[in-house]
Z-matrix of the N, CA and C atoms (Angstrom, degrees):
N
C 1 1.467
C 2 1.526 1 110.61
N 3 1.365 2 116.41 1 128.48
C 4 1.462 3 118.39 2 -178.33
C 5 1.491 4 110.78 3 -76.36
N 6 1.328 5 113.27 4 136.36
C 7 1.469 6 118.37 5 -179.29
C 8 1.501 7 109.67 6 -71.92
N 9 1.342 8 115.92 7 139.99
C 10 1.456 9 121.97 8 175.53
C 11 1.481 10 107.34 9 -93.85
N 12 1.307 11 115.54 10 120.75
C 13 1.474 12 122.10 11 -174.29
C 14 1.545 13 108.98 12 -107.46
N 15 1.295 14 117.60 13 120.04
C 16 1.452 15 120.03 14 172.10
C 17 1.540 16 109.11 15 -128.24
N 18 1.275 17 116.33 16 161.45
C 19 1.441 18 119.94 17 -174.81
C 20 1.519 19 111.38 18 -64.96
N 21 1.292 20 116.69 19 123.60
C 22 1.549 21 120.03 20 -174.94
C 23 1.557 22 105.85 21 -73.44
N 24 1.305 23 115.24 22 143.11
C 25 1.474 24 118.65 23 179.26
C 26 1.571 25 110.48 24 -104.75
N 27 1.343 26 113.99 25 -13.25
C 28 1.460 27 115.44 26 -177.32
C 29 1.559 28 109.30 27 -151.55
N 30 1.304 29 116.78 28 168.66
C 31 1.494 30 118.92 29 178.90
C 32 1.472 31 113.65 30 -60.14
N 33 1.353 32 116.80 31 -34.19
C 34 1.499 33 116.85 32 -177.62
C 35 1.555 34 110.57 33 -66.42
N 36 1.355 35 117.45 34 -47.11
C 37 1.424 36 121.19 35 177.83
C 38 1.600 37 111.63 36 -60.21
N 39 1.316 38 112.80 37 -45.23
C 40 1.498 39 117.98 38 179.62
C 41 1.533 40 109.39 39 -61.65
N 42 1.383 41 116.99 40 -41.55
C 43 1.466 42 117.41 41 177.38
C 44 1.518 43 112.84 42 -65.06
N 45 1.283 44 117.30 43 -40.40
C 46 1.487 45 119.17 44 176.61
C 47 1.564 46 112.90 45 -57.59
N 48 1.310 47 113.65 46 -47.00
C 49 1.461 48 120.86 47 178.69
C 50 1.515 49 110.26 48 -61.68
N 51 1.326 50 117.23 49 -50.00
C 52 1.461 51 122.28 50 179.13
C 53 1.506 52 110.86 51 -57.41
N 54 1.306 53 119.21 52 -42.07
C 55 1.420 54 120.82 53 -178.80
C 56 1.556 55 111.87 54 -65.68
N 57 1.337 56 116.55 55 -38.18
C 58 1.455 57 119.89 56 176.02
C 59 1.504 58 111.59 57 -67.28
N 60 1.315 59 116.85 58 -41.18
C 61 1.451 60 121.81 59 178.84
C 62 1.513 61 108.12 60 -62.04
N 63 1.363 62 118.00 61 -45.29
C 64 1.417 63 122.15 62 -175.80
C 65 1.548 64 112.82 63 -68.39
N 66 1.345 65 113.03 64 -37.82
C 67 1.486 66 118.25 65 178.05
C 68 1.489 67 109.52 66 -60.30
N 69 1.305 68 117.98 67 -42.98
C 70 1.462 69 122.97 68 -176.20
C 71 1.546 70 114.60 69 -88.53
N 72 1.411 71 114.15 70 -3.07
C 73 1.485 72 120.11 71 -175.16
C 74 1.566 73 106.95 72 50.38
N 75 1.359 74 117.02 73 42.39
C 76 1.488 75 119.54 74 -175.62
C 77 1.525 76 110.73 75 -92.38
N 78 1.308 77 115.95 76 88.45
C 79 1.427 78 120.37 77 -173.50
C 80 1.520 79 111.25 78 -68.37
N 81 1.421 80 119.15 79 -31.67
C 82 1.411 81 120.43 80 175.23
C 83 1.509 82 113.28 81 -64.87
N 84 1.306 83 115.40 82 -40.13
C 85 1.508 84 121.35 83 178.62
C 86 1.502 85 107.09 84 -66.73
N 87 1.326 86 120.44 85 -42.48
C 88 1.434 87 123.04 86 177.12
C 89 1.557 88 111.94 87 -60.22
N 90 1.310 89 114.40 88 -41.69
C 91 1.462 90 117.35 89 177.21
C 92 1.473 91 110.96 90 -63.03
N 93 1.365 92 118.45 91 -38.75
C 94 1.503 93 119.11 92 178.15
C 95 1.522 94 107.49 93 -65.51
N 96 1.205 95 118.87 94 -42.20
C 97 1.548 96 120.46 95 176.49
C 98 1.593 97 108.67 96 -56.85
N 99 1.268 98 115.67 97 -48.97
C 100 1.469 99 115.87 98 -176.89
C 101 1.507 100 114.21 99 -68.77
N 102 1.399 101 116.78 100 -25.65
C 103 1.465 102 119.16 101 176.92
C 104 1.486 103 114.78 102 -71.26
N 105 1.374 104 114.74 103 -28.18
C 106 1.461 105 120.66 104 -176.44
C 107 1.549 106 112.09 105 -101.10
N 108 1.371 107 117.62 106 -1.54
C 109 1.421 108 121.02 107 -178.75
C 110 1.590 109 107.62 108 -102.46
N 111 1.319 110 115.29 109 126.01
C 112 1.470 111 119.58 110 177.13
C 113 1.562 112 106.10 111 -63.20
N 114 1.368 113 116.59 112 122.28
C 115 1.501 114 118.10 113 179.21
C 116 1.498 115 114.74 114 -52.90
N 117 1.352 116 114.83 115 -34.28
C 118 1.508 117 117.46 116 -178.38
C 119 1.495 118 110.56 117 -61.76
N 120 1.351 119 120.10 118 -26.58
C 121 1.443 120 123.98 119 -176.88
C 122 1.555 121 111.21 120 -84.79
N 123 1.268 122 116.57 121 -12.41
C 124 1.519 123 120.43 122 -175.74
C 125 1.530 124 114.00 123 -51.14
N 126 1.365 125 119.55 124 -49.55
C 127 1.472 126 117.13 125 -178.26
C 128 1.558 127 111.40 126 -59.77
N 129 1.274 128 117.78 127 -40.87
C 130 1.472 129 122.57 128 -179.24
C 131 1.478 130 109.42 129 -67.82
N 132 1.316 131 117.90 130 -47.82
C 133 1.428 132 121.09 131 -179.18
C 134 1.580 133 113.69 132 -63.36
N 135 1.293 134 115.06 133 -37.78
C 136 1.462 135 120.10 134 178.16
C 137 1.473 136 112.09 135 -70.89
N 138 1.388 137 117.02 136 -25.76
C 139 1.456 138 124.32 137 -178.14
C 140 1.540 139 105.48 138 48.94
N 141 1.311 140 118.91 139 -129.39
C 142 1.431 141 120.78 140 -175.42
C 143 1.559 142 109.58 141 -108.88
N 144 1.330 143 114.93 142 30.09
C 145 1.456 144 121.64 143 -173.39
C 146 1.510 145 113.79 144 -101.03
N 147 1.327 146 119.85 145 6.01
C 148 1.457 147 120.47 146 -175.45
C 149 1.556 148 108.65 147 -70.57
N 150 1.324 149 116.39 148 126.46
C 151 1.467 150 122.05 149 178.60
C 152 1.529 151 106.20 150 -131.09
N 153 1.353 152 113.00 151 167.17
C 154 1.464 153 119.83 152 178.91
C 155 1.524 154 115.61 153 -54.39
N 156 1.350 155 117.36 154 -44.31
C 157 1.361 156 124.51 155 -174.60
C 158 1.547 157 110.59 156 -64.43
N 159 1.376 158 113.49 157 -42.51
C 160 1.427 159 122.37 158 -178.57
C 161 1.573 160 108.22 159 -71.55
N 162 1.300 161 114.73 160 -40.28
C 163 1.500 162 117.60 161 177.38
C 164 1.483 163 109.25 162 -57.94
N 165 1.316 164 115.82 163 -47.08
C 166 1.484 165 118.26 164 -173.16
C 167 1.555 166 111.79 165 -69.66
N 168 1.337 167 119.20 166 -37.18
C 169 1.409 168 122.07 167 179.40
C 170 1.595 169 107.98 168 -64.90
N 171 1.325 170 116.22 169 -36.22
C 172 1.438 171 120.71 170 174.90
C 173 1.517 172 109.13 171 -60.26
N 174 1.368 173 117.39 172 -52.16
C 175 1.451 174 122.42 173 179.66
C 176 1.489 175 112.82 174 -53.72
N 177 1.360 176 115.16 175 -49.35
C 178 1.478 177 119.58 176 -177.64
C 179 1.511 178 111.62 177 -68.12
N 180 1.323 179 119.20 178 -39.79
C 181 1.437 180 123.21 179 178.86
C 182 1.541 181 110.34 180 -64.24
N 183 1.267 182 117.22 181 -38.70
C 184 1.465 183 120.88 182 -178.42
C 185 1.493 184 107.93 183 -70.42
N 186 1.369 185 118.48 184 -38.77
C 187 1.441 186 119.74 185 179.61
C 188 1.549 187 113.95 186 -70.52
N 189 1.263 188 116.92 187 -48.83
C 190 1.449 189 124.09 188 -174.46
C 191 1.554 190 113.88 189 -74.92
N 192 1.289 191 116.65 190 -36.09
C 193 1.489 192 117.93 191 -168.59
C 194 1.544 193 115.42 192 -120.96
N 195 1.273 194 116.77 193 -13.73
C 196 1.507 195 116.76 194 -174.25
C 197 1.547 196 111.62 195 -117.99
N 198 1.305 197 117.71 196 -32.61
C 199 1.401 198 120.49 197 -178.98
C 200 1.481 199 116.82 198 -56.34
N 201 1.349 200 119.28 199 -41.95
C 202 1.413 201 121.41 200 -179.04
C 203 1.552 202 113.08 201 -67.38
N 204 1.327 203 114.75 202 -28.09
C 205 1.484 204 118.82 203 -175.53
C 206 1.557 205 109.54 204 -90.70
N 207 1.372 206 116.23 205 -39.21
C 208 1.484 207 117.28 206 -169.58
C 209 1.554 208 108.90 207 -154.95
N 210 1.383 209 115.10 208 79.12
C 211 1.432 210 116.99 209 175.72
C 212 1.544 211 117.00 210 -58.72
N 213 1.329 212 116.17 211 -26.15
C 214 1.492 213 121.73 212 173.63
C 215 1.511 214 112.10 213 -59.43
N 216 1.349 215 114.28 214 -42.66
C 217 1.460 216 119.07 215 -177.10
C 218 1.502 217 107.73 216 -69.23
N 219 1.373 218 119.97 217 -42.38
C 220 1.455 219 121.36 218 177.53
C 221 1.535 220 110.19 219 -54.85
N 222 1.344 221 116.66 220 -48.39
C 223 1.445 222 122.09 221 -179.43
C 224 1.577 223 108.28 222 -56.39
N 225 1.306 224 115.54 223 -49.92
C 226 1.552 225 119.43 224 -179.45
C 227 1.518 226 110.31 225 -56.99
N 228 1.364 227 117.79 226 -44.67
C 229 1.454 228 119.09 227 -178.29
C 230 1.523 229 110.04 228 -66.88
N 231 1.266 230 117.18 229 -38.03
C 232 1.534 231 118.60 230 179.32
C 233 1.525 232 106.95 231 -64.40
N 234 1.302 233 117.43 232 -43.06
C 235 1.496 234 122.86 233 -176.13
C 236 1.582 235 108.24 234 -60.28
N 237 1.359 236 116.07 235 -47.14
C 238 1.467 237 117.54 236 -174.76
C 239 1.480 238 112.04 237 -81.83
N 240 1.286 239 118.30 238 -28.12
C 241 1.529 240 122.48 239 172.75
C 242 1.537 241 107.75 240 -56.64
N 243 1.364 242 116.17 241 -40.52
C 244 1.423 243 118.54 242 -177.36
C 245 1.577 244 112.84 243 -68.52
N 246 1.302 245 114.86 244 -13.09
C 247 1.487 246 117.78 245 177.79
C 248 1.545 247 111.63 246 -95.82
N 249 1.324 248 116.40 247 -0.26
C 250 1.506 249 120.48 248 -178.32
C 251 1.525 250 109.48 249 -71.12
N 252 1.323 251 114.60 250 147.44
C 253 1.435 252 120.81 251 167.80
C 254 1.535 253 112.08 252 -55.02
N 255 1.268 254 118.27 253 139.63
C 256 1.504 255 123.02 254 -179.95
C 257 1.510 256 112.93 255 77.63
N 258 1.295 257 119.47 256 2.16
C 259 1.496 258 121.87 257 -179.09
C 260 1.500 259 109.47 258 -54.92
N 261 1.343 260 117.85 259 -53.85
C 262 1.452 261 123.34 260 -174.40
C 263 1.569 262 109.48 261 -64.95
N 264 1.293 263 117.07 262 -35.28
C 265 1.456 264 117.00 263 177.71
C 266 1.550 265 112.80 264 -64.68
N 267 1.369 266 113.65 265 -46.00
C 268 1.441 267 121.58 266 -179.20
C 269 1.540 268 106.66 267 -60.69
N 270 1.346 269 115.53 268 -49.11
C 271 1.475 270 118.58 269 178.83
C 272 1.524 271 112.32 270 -53.02
N 273 1.285 272 118.71 271 -44.38
C 274 1.413 273 123.15 272 -176.49
C 275 1.558 274 112.07 273 -64.06
N 276 1.334 275 113.69 274 -28.88
C 277 1.473 276 119.74 275 -177.09
C 278 1.554 277 116.38 276 -90.68
N 279 1.359 278 115.51 277 -2.82
C 280 1.454 279 119.50 278 -178.40
C 281 1.523 280 109.28 279 -65.13
N 282 1.317 281 117.59 280 142.95
C 283 1.454 282 125.36 281 170.57
C 284 1.522 283 110.67 282 -72.10
N 285 1.263 284 117.01 283 167.95
C 286 1.481 285 122.72 284 176.61
C 287 1.539 286 108.27 285 -60.70
N 288 1.310 287 114.82 286 -45.90
C 289 1.486 288 120.59 287 179.45
C 290 1.530 289 112.42 288 -60.24
N 291 1.343 290 114.18 289 -40.05
C 292 1.495 291 118.63 290 -178.65
C 293 1.506 292 109.48 291 -68.61
N 294 1.382 293 115.17 292 -42.09
C 295 1.464 294 118.67 293 179.28
C 296 1.550 295 110.20 294 -60.24
N 297 1.355 296 114.44 295 -41.42
C 298 1.518 297 119.19 296 177.70
C 299 1.571 298 110.42 297 -59.99
N 300 1.329 299 117.62 298 -37.43
C 301 1.465 300 116.95 299 175.42
C 302 1.476 301 114.73 300 -62.41
N 303 1.320 302 114.47 301 -40.01
C 304 1.494 303 121.89 302 178.57
C 305 1.540 304 108.39 303 -65.61
N 306 1.319 305 116.15 304 -42.17
C 307 1.483 306 121.08 305 176.46
C 308 1.509 307 111.46 306 -59.03
N 309 1.353 308 114.25 307 -43.29
C 310 1.449 309 118.95 308 -178.82
C 311 1.532 310 111.28 309 -62.18
N 312 1.302 311 115.94 310 -40.82
C 313 1.537 312 118.03 311 176.15
C 314 1.459 313 113.68 312 -61.32
N 315 1.396 314 117.52 313 -39.76
C 316 1.450 315 119.34 314 175.18
C 317 1.526 316 111.82 315 -63.78
N 318 1.367 317 114.10 316 -42.28
C 319 1.495 318 118.41 317 178.96
C 320 1.488 319 111.51 318 -56.62
N 321 1.353 320 116.18 319 -45.74
C 322 1.470 321 122.76 320 -179.47
C 323 1.565 322 108.72 321 -65.96
N 324 1.307 323 118.18 322 -35.75
C 325 1.440 324 120.01 323 178.34
C 326 1.522 325 110.63 324 -65.82
N 327 1.336 326 116.97 325 -37.88
C 328 1.438 327 118.25 326 -178.46
C 329 1.571 328 109.97 327 -71.13
N 330 1.341 329 116.54 328 -25.04
C 331 1.472 330 117.90 329 176.07
C 332 1.505 331 112.13 330 -76.61
N 333 1.369 332 115.14 331 -27.66
C 334 1.447 333 120.56 332 -178.28
C 335 1.541 334 110.17 333 -99.93
N 336 1.304 335 114.06 334 60.62
C 337 1.461 336 116.40 335 178.30
C 338 1.496 337 114.38 336 -45.03
N 339 1.272 338 115.71 337 146.54
C 340 1.463 339 120.27 338 -174.36
C 341 1.529 340 108.96 339 -146.58
N 342 1.386 341 118.05 340 153.45
C 343 1.465 342 119.60 341 179.76
C 344 1.531 343 109.55 342 -76.29
N 345 1.309 344 118.26 343 -6.08
C 346 1.510 345 117.12 344 -179.14
C 347 1.567 346 111.86 345 -86.29
N 348 1.312 347 114.61 346 -11.79
C 349 1.487 348 117.82 347 178.20
C 350 1.506 349 111.20 348 -152.30
N 351 1.296 350 117.96 349 154.80
C 352 1.458 351 119.91 350 -178.80
C 353 1.536 352 103.30 351 -107.69
N 354 1.325 353 117.80 352 171.21
C 355 1.493 354 124.57 353 178.21
C 356 1.545 355 106.05 354 -66.83
N 357 1.308 356 117.92 355 -31.90
C 358 1.475 357 120.28 356 177.62
C 359 1.497 358 109.26 357 -68.37
N 360 1.356 359 118.81 358 -43.09
C 361 1.480 360 121.17 359 175.20
C 362 1.554 361 109.85 360 -53.70
N 363 1.325 362 112.44 361 -43.98
C 364 1.478 363 120.04 362 -174.35
C 365 1.558 364 109.14 363 -65.35
N 366 1.377 365 113.95 364 -45.20
C 367 1.512 366 117.61 365 -179.62
C 368 1.548 367 108.95 366 -61.84
N 369 1.342 368 115.35 367 -40.89
C 370 1.477 369 116.58 368 -179.15
C 371 1.551 370 110.13 369 -63.51
N 372 1.335 371 115.83 370 -41.04
C 373 1.464 372 118.02 371 178.88
C 374 1.494 373 113.68 372 -67.05
N 375 1.316 374 115.75 373 -34.80
C 376 1.479 375 119.63 374 173.95
C 377 1.551 376 112.21 375 -55.70
N 378 1.255 377 114.08 376 -41.17
C 379 1.510 378 121.92 377 -179.88
C 380 1.514 379 107.49 378 -61.74
N 381 1.285 380 120.51 379 -42.79
C 382 1.500 381 124.45 380 176.83
C 383 1.520 382 108.91 381 -61.65
N 384 1.278 383 115.78 382 -36.19
C 385 1.460 384 119.48 383 178.30
C 386 1.607 385 113.06 384 -84.66
N 387 1.318 386 110.79 385 5.16
C 388 1.502 387 117.50 386 -177.60
C 389 1.513 388 115.12 387 52.82
N 390 1.318 389 115.29 388 47.00
C 391 1.453 390 120.50 389 178.65
C 392 1.514 391 108.52 390 -108.92
């Protein structure tokens, strides 16, 4: 059954949707959710629920489904994801393979230059992601 994705209005709704997306490993549905969610709201919507699995499905969804359409939106989501509670904890617990996936997304972003971010912005954000 295809997940119905609608814009979450609060952390509870967002959490429910994220859990469903994560259970099904549905990267396309996750990408839909990220496309309709204002990146600035991400830290509030995630509340204290950010975990490694959720972090990685965000990274993969942004790479596979959003990057080709809107690199600027990918940058914005990465920027605000880094401001979420538990971000540093999740980052510290990533495996080498997971860190490489994050690095790959940043590499692709630098190839897809965009007027919403400069290479300098990207380099600064990479430092926040400890890459």
